[in-house]
N, C-alpha and C positions, 0 to 999 in steps of 0.2 A: 353287175351294178345296175340299178334302176334309178331314174329320176321321176319324182312324183310331184304333182301340184294339187294340193288339197285332197290327197289320197288317190288321185287319178294318175296312172302310169303314163309317162310321155313315151310314145313309140319312137324307136330309133330312126325310122324312115320318115317321120313327120317333121314339119317345121314348127318352130315355137309360135309362129303366127296362127297355126291351126288351133291353138288353145286359148287364144285371146288373152294372153298374159298382159298384165298391167305393169307400168314402170315400178321397179323395186319389188316385183312379185317374189315371194319366197318359195323355193323349191326344196324338197326333201331328197336325200340320197339314201338309198337302201342298198347295202353291200351284202351280197350272198357269200357264204364261206367258200373258199376254193375247193375244199374237200367236204362234200355233203355229209359224210359220216363223222366228221370231226366233232369233238365235244367242245363247245364254245362257252359253256356256262356250267358251273358246278351245281349240284343239286342244292336246293334251298335247305338251310338248316333251321330257319325260323319261319313261322307262319307269316303270310303277307299281312302286314299291319300298316305299312308306310310306303309312300312313293315320293319321289322328288321330280319336280317339273322344271325344265329350263326352256328358255326361248331366246332367240336372237333379239327380240324386242324388250326383254327384261335384262337388267344388268346384274341381277342376282337370282339364283334359283329359289323355288319355294318348296316347302315340305308339307305334305298332306298326311295326317295321321288318322287313326281310327277307321281304317278300311279293312276289308277282308276279301278273300277270293270271290265272294258272291256279290261284291259291290259292282254295280253296272257303270257303264260309261256316263250315263246321264247323272247318276248319283255323284260320280267323281267330279263332273263339271259343276254341280251345285256346291260341292265342298270347295272347289277353286274359287267360285264366286264369293262364298262366305269368307274365304281368306282375305280377299281384296276389300270386301266390305268392312271387315274388322280393322284392317290397317290400310286406310285409303292411300292409293298410289296415284301420283300425278306424272304427266309427261310434258316436257317443254315442246310447244308447237313450232318454235323457231328459235334461232340463236338470239340470246338476250344479253346485252352487256350489263354488268352490275352497276348500280348507282350508289355512290358513296353517301350522298345526302340522304337517300331513302334507306340505305343500309342493306341493299339487295346484293345477291351474289351473281356471278356469271352463270349462264346456262348455254349449253350446246343443244342443237335440235335433237329431240328424242331423249334428252336427259331424263332419267327416272328420279323422282323426288318423293320421298316418304313423308307424308303429312304428320307434323308434330303438334300443330295448334295454330290458332289465328294470331297474326301479328298485332302490334300495338296500334297500327294505323289501318284504316279501312282499305281494303283491296290488297292487303299484304298477308301472306301466310308464312308460317315457320315450317321449315322442312329439312330433311337430310338428303343431300345429293349422293345417290347410291354409288356412283363411280369412284368417289374418293372419300366418302364418309363425312364430308364437310357439312356442318349445320349452319343454317342462316335463313335469311328472308328472301322470298321471291314474290314478284308481282302476280297476283291471282290471274290477271289477264294473259300472262305469258305461258301458263300451264293449263292442262285439262285433265280432269280425273278419269282414270281408267274405269270403264263400265263394261263388264263382260256379259255377253248374252249366251244363254244355254242353247240357242238355236245352232244346230250343226253347221249352218252356213256362216255363222259369225264366230264360233269358237270350236277349235279342233284340238284333240290330243292324239299324239302319235306314239307308237312303240315300234322301233326298228323300221320306220317308214310307213307302217300300217296304221291308218286311222282307227281309233277305238269307236265302235258303234254305240249308240245310246242304249240299246237293249241288251247287248252281250255282257256277261260278267267278266271281271278281270282274269278269272281263271282260264278263260278261252285263249288268252295270249301267252300263257306260261310265265307270267310275271313272278319274280321272286321278291322277297322282302327288301325294302329300300331300293327298289328298281328306279332307274332314271327314265322319264318320259319327256317328250317334246310338246310344248304348248304353242299354239299359234292363235292369234286373235286379230281383230280389226283395230287399226289405229283409231282412237276416239275422235280425231278431228278429220278423218278422211272418209267420206261417204261411200266411195266406190272401191274401197279396199276390200274386195270380196272375190271369191272364185267365180270363174265363168260358169254360166248356167249350162246344164246338160243339154245336148242336142244342138248347140250352136256350132255352125260350120266355119270354115276358113273365111276370114275377112269379115265375119259378123261381129262387130264391135259392141253392139248394144241390144240387138234384137228389136226389129221394128224401125219405124221412121223416126229420125231425130227431129227435135224442135228447131225451127229456124231462129238464128240469133237476131235480136232486135238491133 
C-alpha cells in the first residue's frame, strides 16, 4: 500500500509535516496486489470509448464519452471542463439555513448544486441539490460556481493512484472501456488549496518570507 499526495508518494519514514500538507488535504491510496502475477482485470471486450470520474468533492460521478486509447491526459481534462461548462455546477461555501419567505432551501457546506435557471428574484438561482435530488432556490451569494483549470497544479486525474500526465495517451495506463478514474481539483473559494511546490523542505510553509500582518 502507498499513500500519495498529488501523485507524490509519501515515504514511510517521513513525517506528514515534510510534505507541507494543508488542512483537509486529500491523499490517494494505491494498493498493490498481494500476488504480483494474479489477474485483477479481465481483458477488455470493447474498445475504450468512455471513462467515469468520481471525486470526494463531487456527490455524483461524471461520464466522459467519445474518447479513444489515443486520447491524452490534457485532452481528457478539456473534456471534463466542457462537461462542467455545459451543466454548471455550484458548491455551497458554508452552511446556509433555508428562508421560508425567500423560498430558499437548506445547504450544508460543500453541497453540490446543479444549476437549473435563474429565480424569480434577483440574487436567487434555481438548482437541484445533488445529495438528495431536491430542487429549489438558493441565494447566489451562498454558492460558487465550479471552474476547473487544465493546469496540472489545479486539476488532476488519477488511475489506481497514478496521476495521468498531460502528454501520455490513455493506452499507457491500460484502461479498459468504462473504466473509473479519480478526479481532484481546487475548491473554487479556497485560494491555497493546492499541492506543495517541489523542492520545499520540512517546515517550509510557503517559500520565502511572509508578509507582516497589519
